[in-house]
N, C-alpha and C positions, 0 to 999 in steps of 0.2 A: 524540259518537258518529260513526263514519265512515259516510259515505254517498257512494258514487261518483256523479258526474255526468258521463256520457259522451254524446256526440252525434256526428253524422256531418255532414261538409261537403265541398264540392268547390271547384274553381277555375273552374267554368263561369260565363260571363257571359250576361246577358239583361236584359229590361225589369225594373226594380225596382218593388216594391210597398211600401206602408206597412204598419203593424201591422193595419190594417183590411182589407188586401188590395186597396186601390185603387192604380192605377198612379201612380208618381212621375214628374212631368213637368218638363221643362226650361222656361226662360223663354219659349222659342218655342212651347211646347205639345207638343213631341215627347217620346216616352217616354225616360226617363233609363236608360242602360245601365250596368250594374255587375256585381259578383260576386254570384251567386245564393246562394252558401254553403249554409245549411241549407234554403233554399226551392227548391232544384233538384229538379224532378220525377224526375230519374234516380237520386236517392239511394236509391230503393227497390231498385235493382239491387245485387247483392252485389259486383260488380267495379267499382263506380263510387264515387269519393270515398274518403276516409280518416276514421278515427275520432279524436276528440279527447276530452280530459277537462278539466274545470274544477272546482276545489275551493277552498273558503275555508280560509285559513290562520289560525293564531293571530294576534291583533292585533299590529301592529308598534309602533314607538315612538310614544308619545302616543295609543295606542289606535286607530291608523289601520288601517282594514280592508284586508286583503291577500288576493289570490287568486293561484292558480297555474294556468296553462293550458299545454297542450302537445298537438300533433297529429302526424299522420303515421303512426298505428298502422294495421296491416292489418285487425285485427278489433276488435270491441268488447271482447272478453275481454282482449286485450293492453292496451288503453287503461285498462280497469278495474284491471288488475294494477299498471300503472305509477302510476295514481292513488293506490292504496292505499299503495304504497311511499313516495310523496312525502308522503302524510298522516302515515305513521308517523315518517318522518324529521323532519317539522315538529313533531310532538308531542314529539320528543326534543330539540328546540331547534336543529336543523340549519338553516342558512340556505339553504333550498331554492331561493330566488330569486336567489342570488348567481350571477353569470355569470363569476366569476374563473376563469381557466384554470390548469392545473397549472404552466405556464410562468410566468405572472404571479405566482402564489403563491410558487413556489420562488425567484424572483429577489427578491421582496419579503422573504421569510424570510431569504435569504442576506445581504441588505443590512443587516439589523438585528443580525446575529451578529458584533458588534464584539468579543465576548468571546473569540473563537477566536484561537489562535496563528496567525502568518502562514503557517507550513507547513501547518497544518490547513485554513486558508481556501483555500489553493491546491488542496488535495485536494478539498474540497467544491465549489469552483468548477468543477474539471475534471469531477467526477461530474455536476453539474447541467447544464452547457453541452454536454458531449460525449455523455452517455448519457441522462439523464432527459428533458430537453426534446425531443430528437429522437424519443424513443419515446412519451412521455406528455404532452408540452407542449400538444398540441391539445385534450386532454380538459378539460372543466369539472371543477372540484374535486368538485362534487356527484355527478358521474358516475364518478369514479375507483373502481376495485374491485381486489381482489387479482389477478384474472385478467389485468388489464392489466400489472401489475408482473411477474407470472409470465411473461407472453409476452415482456416485455423481456429477461428473463434467458434465455429459450429462444433468442432471437435471438443473445445473447452466446455461448451454447454452440455454436450453429451456426457463428458466426464463428470460434470457437476451433478447430473441426475444420478449417475452410478454412485458417486461419493455420498450423496444425500441418502440413498438407500442403505449404503454401508453405515452411515451415522445412525440411522434408525435401527438397523440390526444390532449395532453395538449397544445402543440404549436398552433394547429389549434383552440382550444378553446380560447386561449389567443388572437389570431388574431381576432376572432369573437367578443370577449368582447371589444377589443379596437375599432373595427369598430362600434359596437353598441353604445359605449360611445361617439365616435366622432360624430355620427349621431345625438345623443341627444344634445350634447353640442353646435354644430354648427347650429342647427336649428334656423332660424330667425323668425319663426311663433310664435306669442304669443297669448294665451298660447300655450305651446308646445303640440303637439298631444300626448295623453296618451300612445299610442301604442309604441312610441319611448322609453319611460321609461320602459314599460313592456318588450320590447325586450332586453334592457340593463340588467334588473334584471334577465331575463331568461339566458342571456349570462353569467352573473356572477355566477349564480347557476351551469351552465354547466361547467364553469371553475373550480369551487370548487370541483365538482365531478371528473373531469379529473385529478386534482392535488392530489386527495386523493388516487389514485391508485399507486402502487409501480413503481418507474421509475429508480431505481439504476441499473447501468450496472456494472457487475463484469468483468473487462477487463483482457486481457492476463497477464499483470503484476501482478495483484492481484491474479489471479489463480496460477501463478508460486509461489508466496509467500505462498499461502495456501498449495500447494503440498510440498514445502520445509519445512514448519512447520510440516506437517504430516510425512514427511520423517525423520526429526530429531527425532521425537517421536518413530518411528518404528526402528530406529537404536538402541535406548535403549532397545526396546522390543526384538530385535534380540540378543543383548548382554545378556538379561535375559533368552534367550531360550524360549520365548513365541511364537515366529514365526520362520519359517525356512528361510525366506529372507525378504528383505525390499520391500514390494509390491508396494510402492509409486514410486519407481525408474522406473517401467515399464509403468507408466501412460503416455498417449499421450495427450499433451495440444496444444492449438494454439500457433504459434510461437510468441514470444515476442521480440521486438526490442527496445532497450533503446532509448528514444527520444534524438536526438542530437540538439544542439543549431542551430537555423536558423536566419540569419541576416536580419534585416528590410531594404531591398534595396528599392529604389524609386519605382520600379515596384510592389513590394509586398505591399508597403504602399498604392499605388494607388488602387490596387485590394481590399485591406482591407477597404479603405474608400468607395468603390463602393458597396461592398457586406457585409461588417461586419465580414468576415471570416478570421481567422488567418491561415497562411500557415503551422504552426507547433505548437506543444504543448509548446516548449521551444523557446522563441524568444529573440534576442539580438539586442540592439541598435548599430548603427554605431557610430564612434567617434563624428560626427556632432550632431546626435540626443542626445548622452550622454551629450555633451556640452550644448545643448539647455536646457536640463532638469536641469543641475546643475546651469546654469545662472538664470533660472526662479525660483529656490527654494533657492537661495543664502540667502534670508532673513528669510527663514523658520527655526523654532526652531530645526528641525531634520536635517538641512543641514550638520552639521559635521558628523552625523551618515551615511547619504547617501554617502558623499564623501569617508568615510572610506570603505564602502561596494563596491563602484564602482571601487576603485583603489587597494584595498588590499584583496577583496574577502571573507570577513567574512560572516558567515551565520546569519540569523535573530536572532536565539537564542543566538548566540555568542556575537553579539553587545548588545543585551538586557541584558545579564548577565555579561558583561565585567566589572570587578572591577578596581578601581583606584590602588589598591595594585598590580595589574598585568600590570599596564601601566607605563612605564618609560619615562617621558617627558624630561629627561636629554639627553638620547641618542636616543630617538624616536623609541621605540619598544612597542608592546603589546604582552603579553603571553596569549594564549588561553588555558585555563585549565578547564573551566566550561561554561555552557550555560543554558538559561531558555527554558524549553520545555513546549509546550501547547498542550493539547488534550481535546476536549470537553470543552474548555475554562478554564480547570484546568491548573495551572502553577506550575512547580517544577524545582528545580535545578538538573542538571545532568552533567556528563562528556561529552566531545565532541563526535561526531557521531562515530568515529573510534579511534583505539589506536593511529594512526598517526595524529588524529585531534588535539591533544594537541601539540601546536607548538608556536614558537616565530616569530612574523611578524614584519619586519622592516617597519617603516612609511616613506612615501614620505614627502618631505619638506612642501608641502601645508597642508596635513592632520596633520602633526606634529604641525604646527602653529595653525591650527583650534582647535585642542584638547587643546592647551595651552589657547587660548581665551575662549573656552568652560569651562575650569576649573575655570577661573576667573569669568565667568558669573554664574556658579553654586554656587560658594562661595558667590557671591553678593546676589543671590536669597535666599540662606540659611540665611544670616544675615537679609535681608529684611523680610523674612517670620517669623523668630523668634521675630523680633522687633514688627511686627504687632500682633503676638500672645500674647506677653507680654502686649501690650496696650489693647488688648481685655480682658485679664484677669483682668487688673486694672479697666477697664470700668464695667465689670460684678460686681465687688465688690462695686462700688459706685452707679451704676444704673442697678441693676439686671433685672428690668422690661423692659428695652429697648433692643430688639433683634437686632442683626447685622448679617445677613445671609452671608455676604461676608467676614467676619472676620475669620481667621484661628481658627479652633476648637482644634487643636493639634499642638505641635511643629514640626519643620522640621525633617523628618525621615532620619536618617543617615544610608542608605542602603549600602554605600560604592561603589555604582555603578557609572559608567561614565555617562550614559544617563538616566536621570530621569525627572519626572515632577517637577514643581516649588516647590512642597512640599517634594521633595526628594524621593518619592516612585518610584518603578520600573515601566517601561512601560510593558504593556502586549504585548507579541509577536504578537498576532493577531491584536491588535490595530495598531501596526506599519505597518502591511500589509494593513489594511483598510485605514490608512492615506495616504500611498503611492498610492493606487488605486485611491483615490479621487483626488490626485494631477495630476496623469496621465490623468484622464478624464477631469479635468479642463484645463489642458494645451493642450489637443487635440493631444497628442503624441501617436504613435502606442503602443499598450499595451504590457507591460512585467510585470512579477510578481516581487515582492520585491526580491525573491530568485534569479531571473534572473540577478540582479546586480552582483551577484557572477560570473555568466557566462560572463558578460561584462568584469569583471576584468581579467578573464582568457584569453578571446579573445583579449583584448587590449594588454596584456602582450605578447601573442604569436605573434601578429602583430608587436610588438616593437622589436622582435628578441630574446626574452628571451627563454631559453631552456625549453623543456617540463618537464624535471626533476625538475627545479626550480619552475615551475608552480604547479607541484604536491605537492611540499613542501609548497608553498604559500596557497593552498587550503586545505591542510591536507587530501588528498586522501590516501586511504589505499594501492593503487598499482599504478604503472606507467601506466599500460595498461588501467586502468579506465580513467585516465586523457587523454591519447592519443586517446582512442576510442571516448570519449565524444566530444573532441574539434578538430575533423577532419575538420569541417566547420569553416572557419575563415573569416575575414573581406574582402570585395570585393577588396579593395586596395591591400591587401596582395596577394590575388589570382591572380590579374592582373600582379603583379610583377613576380610571379612564372610562369605564362603563357608566359611572354615576355622573361624570362631568356634563355630558349633553343633556341629561334629564334636568340638572340643576339650572340650565340656561332657559328653560321654558317656564314662564310664569303661569300659575294655575290659580283660579279663583276658589276652587273646591279642593279639599284634601283628598288624597287617594283613598278610595273605599274598596272594601272587598266586594267581589261580584255577588249580586243578589241571589244567584242560584236559579232564577227563573229562566226557562228555556225560551229562546226566540221563536216567534210564531210567524210563518210565512204570510205575506200580505194577502194572498188569495184565501188562505184559511181564515184570516181576520175578516175578510169580506163575507165569507160563508157564515161565520159566527154572528156577524152583525145582522145578516139577513135573517 
């Protein structure tokens, strides 16, 4: 049964006494001076000293007796309240005497998470070192509460407001710099007035200053990931009895809605051309726009890769890391079992994004034929490259002083990958995105990301009447609901057919007529007219 034991003590010093009240003397017979603690006569005053509690805890390992003590409370009531809280936590098995801080626990927890993918580990480490430890690291695990985590996110929201203002200021500074540059460049007076150049230089300096300020916005999606990371760590802390509950689960965050694909209709394209603003984060081409792109890049080196992504929905890393050993050109399938992942321009091999991401994808006849032709081209490039390399080696032996910068300096590299440079080396995933973006801009097509070709594949398949379960398998999604929730918006042609279907079911004796244009007259007015 709980019984609080509170007492008052201070830091005053004076002559010490033993339990019987006799003075404690030194060897030379003088009184020994020390902390009076509970024996200080001033403790009867309300404003002197502070309150402490001392409570016996459940026995530790081997039945060892354990107690918890803490002081510094302003009133006896505060000490008693804290004492009861500690007692209740101890009865629930929480290690109330543990002094491990949030920083120490999070680093210990992260060190043992060897089960995480490398990209996931990078994200966790960033959250822990950049966000959690600066805000929460000083707290002991037993003292952590939901309010501390909520305050951390409040600070993020405040930073977001400041960063948004910095963004707007940077945009204004850029517009001013462009205007000053245009005024200097288009000036027809010769020599140009020096103040024009001075204005341009001042505008450039202002732009550099504006861009030096932080402008990163931590959106609702990232905040949710952060809280999920912390929640995963606190689940382990809960299992270790370091805390009494997962405090991250009670945190309130801005609502996050997963962006869904939006189709580039004619109206949206016109609006984008007029304002430069995209109507959504994830955009999808219509079949006509997709065809325009594929026709325009048919002679491009990466055309087979684009065709594979458009119609079979592979991710960027999956096409970059696709090996010939997992490509069956006899029956026309590719087995997705690995991918190239890029972060901070570092590249490494990894498994697909989810467990269901490892899958076998059947090729359509056009993509199948393109990969056959690509295989022949790659083999020809290999032979040509090695032949040029051998000639260069022979040239170096006979004429070592004559440099040839265009000659291959090493033999063709056999990476075993489907899509490679002329020297056999793998494409960097980020380069593929950059090359795609340049093509889109050059062709003046409405912008989509390289990853959005995957959404094009899903949307085209859905419009073609393929069942959502088959599309889930094609994309390698971990759940049916993820596929269904993401692709609720489909192509306009498909939506039009859905809208017309209910109308076609209703038999009508008369054909649809245009409204007569006559205004309806209220019944009371009809009565007055008749009268």
